[in-house]
N, C-alpha and C positions, 0 to 999 in steps of 0.2 A: 427467365428467372435467374438471378445471380446466386451463386453459392456463398455461404458465409465465409468470411476471411479467417484464416488461422491466426493465432496471436503473433506469429512471426511476420505476417503480412500487414498487420495493422500499423497505422501510424501512432505516435504517442498520443495525439488528441483523441483518436478513436478508442484507444485502450482506456484512456481516462474516462470517456463517456460510458463505456461498458462497465468499468469498475464502479462508477457512481450509480449506474442503474442497478447493479447487482446488490449494493450494500445500503442503498438509501432506505429511509423509514417510510417516506411518503413521496408523492409525485414531484414536489419542488425541493426536496431535501438534497443539498449539496455540501453541507458543512457539518453534519453530525459527527461525533467522534468515530463512529464506525466507518464512515466514508473517508475521513481524514486518515485513519489508521491504514485502511486498505490502499489508499493512494500513496502513502509513505512507504508501505511495504513494496508496492510496485516499483517505486523509484529506487528504493534500497537494493532490490534485486537487480535492477538495470545497472546501477552504479557499481555494485559488487562485481558483476560480470565484466564491466569495463576495467576495473582495477586489477582483475586477474591478468589482463593483457598489458596494462600500463602501470608497471610496478612503481615507477617514479612520480606518479601523479599525486603529490602530497596534498595539493589543494583539494582535489577530488576526494581524497581519503578523509580530510578534515570535514568536508561537507557530509560525507557518509556518517561519520561519528555524530555530527550534529543532528542528522535526520534520525538516527537510531535513538538518540537521547529524547528527541521530541516524541517519537513513537512510544517509547517506554513511559513517558509522562502521561500521554493520552491513554495508554493501556492501564496504568495505575488509576487514573481518574475513572475509567470505565469499570474497573474492578470494584471501586468504592460505591459508585452510583447505580450501576446496572449489572449485577453479578451474572444473571442469566444471559444477557446480551454479550457480556465479556466472554463467557465460556463458549458460546456459539461462534463468536468472531474468531477466537484463537484456534478453534477446531477447523473452521472454514479456511483460514489463512495458513494453517500448519505452523503456528508459532508455539513456543513454550511447551515442548514435548514432555 
C-alpha cells in the first residue's frame, strides 16, 4: 500500500485534480466558481513563491496581477450569488481576513 503524497511531492496536475475534488459541487463539476477560485489561489501562491526568488520577472508579475484580478471578480460574483458558499470558501482558502 502506498502512502499519500505530501503537497511538495505532488506534480502540478495531481495538485489540480486534488483541488478540483475538494471544491467541486458534484461528481462532474470542474468549472464552478468555487473550483475556479481554488485553482487560481493555488496558482497565485505558486507564482508568488517564484517571484520571491526571481525579482526581475516582470512578465510573471503581470500574470500574477491578472490572476489576482480574475480571482477578485469571481469572488465578487460569488458574494452576490451565493453568500453562504462565499463565506465558506474564503474561510477554507484563508482569504480576506
